[in-house]
Structures are given as structure tokens and as C-alpha cells.
C-alpha positions in Angstrom: 88.5 -110.2 -77.6 90.6 -113.3 -76.2 88.6 -116.4 -73.9 91.1 -116.1 -71.3 90.3 -112.7 -70.8 86.6 -112.9 -71.1 86.6 -115.5 -68.2 88.8 -113.4 -65.8 86.2 -110.3 -66.5 83.5 -112.6 -65.8 85.2 -114.1 -62.7 85.9 -110.2 -61.4 82.5 -109.6 -62.3 81.2 -112.6 -60.3 83.2 -111.5 -57.1 81.6 -107.8 -57.2 77.8 -109.0 -57.5 78.7 -111.6 -54.8 80.4 -108.5 -52.6 77.1 -106.2 -53.5 74.7 -108.9 -52.7 76.9 -109.8 -49.1 77.1 -105.6 -48.2 73.2 -105.5 -49.3 72.5 -108.3 -47.2 73.8 -107.1 -44.3 72.5 -103.7 -44.5 69.2 -105.3 -44.2 69.4 -107.0 -41.0 71.0 -103.9 -39.6 67.8 -102.0 -41.1 65.6 -104.7 -39.7 67.1 -105.2 -36.3 66.7 -101.1 -35.9 63.0 -101.5 -37.1 62.2 -104.2 -34.8 62.7 -102.2 -31.4 60.7 -104.1 -28.2 57.8 -102.4 -27.4 58.3 -99.4 -24.3 54.3 -100.6 -23.3 52.9 -104.1 -24.0 49.3 -104.4 -23.3 47.3 -107.6 -22.2 44.6 -108.7 -19.7 46.0 -111.9 -19.5 49.8 -113.2 -19.7 50.6 -117.1 -19.4 53.8 -118.2 -18.5 53.8 -122.3 -20.2 57.0 -124.6 -18.8 59.0 -126.4 -21.2 56.7 -129.4 -20.9 53.6 -127.2 -22.4 51.8 -126.9 -18.9 50.8 -123.6 -17.9 53.1 -122.5 -14.8 52.0 -119.0 -14.1 48.9 -116.4 -15.5 49.3 -112.8 -14.5 45.9 -111.3 -15.5 43.6 -108.8 -14.6 39.5 -109.4 -14.8 36.8 -106.7 -13.6 36.9 -108.2 -10.4 40.3 -109.4 -9.8 44.0 -108.4 -10.7 46.6 -110.9 -9.3 49.4 -113.1 -10.2 49.2 -117.1 -9.9 51.8 -119.8 -9.7 50.0 -123.1 -10.8 51.7 -126.6 -9.8 51.6 -129.0 -12.7 48.3 -130.5 -12.3 47.4 -126.6 -13.0 46.2 -125.9 -9.3 46.7 -122.5 -8.2 49.6 -123.1 -5.5 50.9 -119.1 -5.1 49.2 -116.1 -5.5 49.0 -112.3 -5.6 46.0 -110.3 -6.0 43.8 -107.7 -5.6 40.3 -107.2 -5.5 37.4 -104.4 -4.0 37.7 -107.2 -0.9 41.3 -107.7 -0.2 44.7 -107.1 -0.9 46.2 -110.8 -0.3 49.7 -113.7 -0.6 48.1 -117.4 -0.6 50.3 -119.9 -0.2 48.0 -123.5 -1.0 49.3 -127.1 -0.7 48.3 -129.7 -3.6 44.7 -130.0 -2.8 44.6 -125.9 -3.2 43.7 -125.6 0.5 45.0 -122.4 1.3 47.9 -122.7 3.8 49.2 -119.6 4.6 47.9 -116.6 3.8 48.2 -112.5 4.5 45.8 -110.3 3.8 44.7 -106.4 3.7 40.9 -105.8 3.9 39.1 -103.4 2.6 37.6 -102.6 6.2 41.0 -101.8 7.5 41.9 -105.0 9.1 44.4 -106.9 7.5 46.8 -110.4 9.5 48.3 -113.0 8.6 46.9 -117.0 9.3 47.9 -120.6 9.1 45.7 -123.2 8.4 46.5 -126.9 9.2 45.6 -129.6 6.7 42.4 -129.3 5.1 42.5 -126.1 6.3 41.5 -127.5 9.9 43.0 -125.6 12.8 44.2 -122.3 12.3 46.8 -120.2 14.1 45.6 -115.7 13.0 47.4 -112.8 13.9 45.1 -110.2 13.2 44.9 -106.3 13.8 42.4 -103.1 12.5 42.2 -100.1 14.4 45.8 -100.5 16.1 43.9 -103.3 18.3 45.7 -107.1 17.3 45.0 -110.0 18.5 46.7 -113.7 18.0 43.7 -116.5 17.5 44.2 -120.2 17.5 41.5 -123.0 16.4 41.1 -126.2 16.7 39.9 -128.5 13.4 36.5 -128.3 14.5 36.5 -124.0 14.3 36.7 -123.4 18.1 38.6 -121.0 19.1 41.1 -122.4 21.8 43.5 -119.3 22.6 43.3 -116.0 22.0 45.7 -112.9 23.3 44.6 -110.7 24.5 41.7 -112.9 25.9 38.2 -112.4 25.1 37.4 -111.0 28.7 39.8 -108.3 28.5 39.0 -106.5 24.8 
């Protein structure tokens, strides 16, 4: 048996083995990708969205008393929330101090409305509706009613 014939056969076997190894790897990738399908349902009581800086930016959570989506600023202050609990279904926008500046809510007792609050929640404009009766109320910085439509005496 000649050495050059043996070397040729060994090289040929190496090429065949390399091809078989590549085919097996490809088949493995296909089988793994078929086995790792997205779940139809993901179950959790809390999902947390983390920014690139590692800071929590949003939470979707459910506790026994409340379910909601909460958007947080870089300091961790709740700046926007959409929530439901036994008393209300609401959306709130807050300032950097965490005070509600804009709110929209539907309450369990049947009433609901919109409110715009001043700095430090002083003063407010409130549009409210319950039992097909609505009102618009303006409050000063001390919380005193300064204007109302319809006027209090016509209710």
C-alpha cells in the first residue's frame, strides 16, 4: 500500500467527518429552535422593566388589593399609573415630587371624572359626573371652592 494513497484516503475521511459534524450541528440547531418556542401564556404577579442604566423604569404588578401599570422616573418616583382596585379604576400623572397633577377616575360608587391639580396639589379644577349629573368645580390653594357650575344653589 502506498503512502500517498493512504494520505489521500485520510484527507477524504477528514472532509467527510467535517461535513457530518456540520450537518449534525445544523440539525441540532434546528431541533433546539423548534423546541424553544415562545410560551402562549406567561404568568407572574410582577413584571419589571429595567432601563439600560439598570434603574427600574416601569412595573406591571398585581397584589391582592390592586393591579396596575406604573411608570417610574430615574429616581424611582411613580410618574404615571394606570390602576384598578376595589375603590377606583384610574389614571394618574404625577410631578417629580410624586404629587398627582392630572387624574381621571371611575369610582366604585358610580361617579367619575377628571381633575387637574396645582403644584403641591394646591388648587384644582374638577370635572365630575355621577347619576347623569355633572359639575365643574374650581378650588383655591387652601382647598376652598371658588367656582362651581352649576352653582351650588341650583343643585
